[in-house]
C-alpha positions as a LaTeX table, in Angstrom:
\begin{tabular}{lrrr}
\hline
Residue & $x$ (\AA) & $y$ (\AA) & $z$ (\AA) \\
\hline
Unk1 & 28.95 & 22.14 & 19.45 \\
Unk2 & 25.65 & 21.88 & 17.56 \\
Unk3 & 25.96 & 22.63 & 13.90 \\
Unk4 & 29.65 & 21.69 & 13.81 \\
Unk5 & 28.97 & 17.98 & 13.35 \\
Unk6 & 30.20 & 16.95 & 9.91 \\
Unk7 & 27.57 & 15.23 & 7.79 \\
Unk8 & 27.81 & 12.17 & 5.59 \\
Unk9 & 28.40 & 12.77 & 1.87 \\
Unk10 & 27.02 & 10.38 & $-0.77$ \\
Unk11 & 26.66 & 6.93 & 0.72 \\
Unk12 & 26.60 & 3.60 & $-1.07$ \\
Unk13 & 25.67 & 0.07 & $-0.05$ \\
Unk14 & 24.56 & $-3.21$ & $-1.53$ \\
Unk15 & 21.00 & $-4.32$ & $-0.93$ \\
Unk16 & 20.59 & $-7.34$ & 1.33 \\
Unk17 & 19.10 & $-10.65$ & 0.16 \\
Unk18 & 16.24 & $-9.96$ & 2.64 \\
Unk19 & 15.50 & $-6.62$ & 0.94 \\
Unk20 & 15.64 & $-8.13$ & $-2.54$ \\
Unk21 & 13.32 & $-10.97$ & $-1.56$ \\
Unk22 & 10.84 & $-8.50$ & $-0.09$ \\
Unk23 & 11.01 & $-6.35$ & $-3.24$ \\
Unk24 & 10.33 & $-9.43$ & $-5.35$ \\
Unk25 & 7.32 & $-10.36$ & $-3.22$ \\
Unk26 & 6.05 & $-6.76$ & $-3.34$ \\
Unk27 & 6.52 & $-6.62$ & $-7.11$ \\
Unk28 & 4.82 & $-9.98$ & $-7.69$ \\
Unk29 & 1.74 & $-8.71$ & $-5.86$ \\
Unk30 & 1.67 & $-5.67$ & $-8.14$ \\
Unk31 & 2.71 & $-7.35$ & $-11.39$ \\
Unk32 & 5.90 & $-5.32$ & $-11.63$ \\
Unk33 & 9.24 & $-6.26$ & $-13.14$ \\
Unk34 & 11.97 & $-7.17$ & $-10.66$ \\
Unk35 & 13.97 & $-3.99$ & $-11.32$ \\
Unk36 & 10.94 & $-1.74$ & $-11.03$ \\
Unk37 & 9.96 & $-3.41$ & $-7.73$ \\
Unk38 & 13.45 & $-3.01$ & $-6.29$ \\
Unk39 & 13.54 & 0.65 & $-7.31$ \\
Unk40 & 10.11 & 1.29 & $-5.80$ \\
Unk41 & 10.99 & $-0.46$ & $-2.53$ \\
Unk42 & 14.30 & 1.46 & $-2.27$ \\
Unk43 & 12.44 & 4.72 & $-2.81$ \\
Unk44 & 9.87 & 3.75 & $-0.13$ \\
Unk45 & 12.58 & 2.85 & 2.39 \\
Unk46 & 14.72 & 5.94 & 1.81 \\
Unk47 & 11.66 & 8.19 & 1.87 \\
Unk48 & 10.44 & 6.73 & 5.15 \\
Unk49 & 13.90 & 7.23 & 6.72 \\
Unk50 & 14.34 & 10.75 & 5.37 \\
Unk51 & 10.80 & 11.74 & 6.35 \\
Unk52 & 11.30 & 10.48 & 9.90 \\
Unk53 & 14.56 & 12.36 & 10.33 \\
Unk54 & 14.20 & 15.44 & 8.15 \\
Unk55 & 10.59 & 15.69 & 7.09 \\
Unk56 & 11.52 & 15.20 & 3.41 \\
Unk57 & 8.77 & 14.25 & 1.00 \\
Unk58 & 10.95 & 13.20 & $-1.95$ \\
Unk59 & 14.26 & 11.39 & $-2.46$ \\
Unk60 & 16.62 & 10.83 & $-5.36$ \\
Unk61 & 19.10 & 8.00 & $-5.54$ \\
Unk62 & 21.09 & 5.96 & $-8.03$ \\
Unk63 & 20.51 & 2.23 & $-8.38$ \\
Unk64 & 23.01 & 0.13 & $-10.33$ \\
Unk65 & 22.41 & $-3.59$ & $-10.15$ \\
Unk66 & 22.00 & $-4.12$ & $-6.39$ \\
Unk67 & 24.02 & $-1.05$ & $-5.24$ \\
Unk68 & 22.42 & 2.11 & $-4.00$ \\
Unk69 & 24.14 & 5.49 & $-4.05$ \\
Unk70 & 22.34 & 8.11 & $-2.00$ \\
Unk71 & 23.20 & 11.59 & $-0.82$ \\
Unk72 & 21.28 & 12.08 & 2.44 \\
Unk73 & 19.80 & 15.41 & 3.46 \\
Unk74 & 21.88 & 17.45 & 5.89 \\
Unk75 & 19.63 & 16.28 & 8.77 \\
Unk76 & 19.93 & 12.63 & 7.85 \\
Unk77 & 23.67 & 12.98 & 7.22 \\
Unk78 & 24.16 & 14.49 & 10.65 \\
Unk79 & 21.98 & 11.77 & 12.23 \\
Unk80 & 24.03 & 9.04 & 10.56 \\
Unk81 & 27.31 & 10.71 & 11.50 \\
Unk82 & 26.19 & 10.93 & 15.16 \\
Unk83 & 25.14 & 7.30 & 15.11 \\
Unk84 & 28.44 & 6.38 & 13.50 \\
Unk85 & 30.37 & 8.06 & 16.28 \\
Unk86 & 28.25 & 6.28 & 18.88 \\
Unk87 & 28.34 & 2.79 & 17.37 \\
Unk88 & 31.60 & 2.70 & 15.47 \\
Unk89 & 29.73 & 1.65 & 12.29 \\
Unk90 & 30.26 & 3.59 & 9.06 \\
Unk91 & 27.35 & 5.80 & 7.88 \\
Unk92 & 26.99 & 3.63 & 4.76 \\
Unk93 & 26.46 & 0.56 & 6.91 \\
Unk94 & 24.02 & 2.33 & 9.16 \\
Unk95 & 21.90 & 3.52 & 6.24 \\
Unk96 & 21.92 & $-0.01$ & 4.84 \\
Unk97 & 20.63 & $-1.33$ & 8.21 \\
Unk98 & 17.91 & 1.32 & 8.31 \\
Unk99 & 16.86 & 0.56 & 4.73 \\
Unk100 & 16.75 & $-3.13$ & 5.56 \\
Unk101 & 14.42 & $-2.44$ & 8.44 \\
Unk102 & 11.87 & $-1.15$ & 5.93 \\
Unk103 & 12.27 & $-4.16$ & 3.57 \\
Unk104 & 8.97 & $-5.73$ & 4.52 \\
Unk105 & 7.04 & $-2.49$ & 5.06 \\
Unk106 & 3.91 & $-2.29$ & 2.93 \\
Unk107 & 3.81 & $-6.04$ & 2.31 \\
Unk108 & 0.64 & $-7.94$ & 3.09 \\
Unk109 & 1.37 & $-10.86$ & 5.36 \\
Unk110 & $-0.37$ & $-14.04$ & 4.31 \\
Unk111 & 0.28 & $-15.71$ & 7.65 \\
\hline
\end{tabular}
């Protein structure tokens, strides 16, 4: 039944080495500190995901070291819960994979 699908609560995951390397590259190009670059790249990735699923134009998250804690919108939570049921992967893992897909977004390729 639509509307009865439980949604994901706050999710947490560690950033991948791929994501951290992309954030470092992005920050170097903008003369940003490493932590500021990681935070900006996380915000970009979460915002892109939220906007695609729910139309959101802002996100809030906690970043401690390399761990993200994020409470998805109801729409994104339901989306991740549905994907979890279909794939057998936990919503946290799915969000991490989606965030990692956006790791290199907005980077200028020099190749």
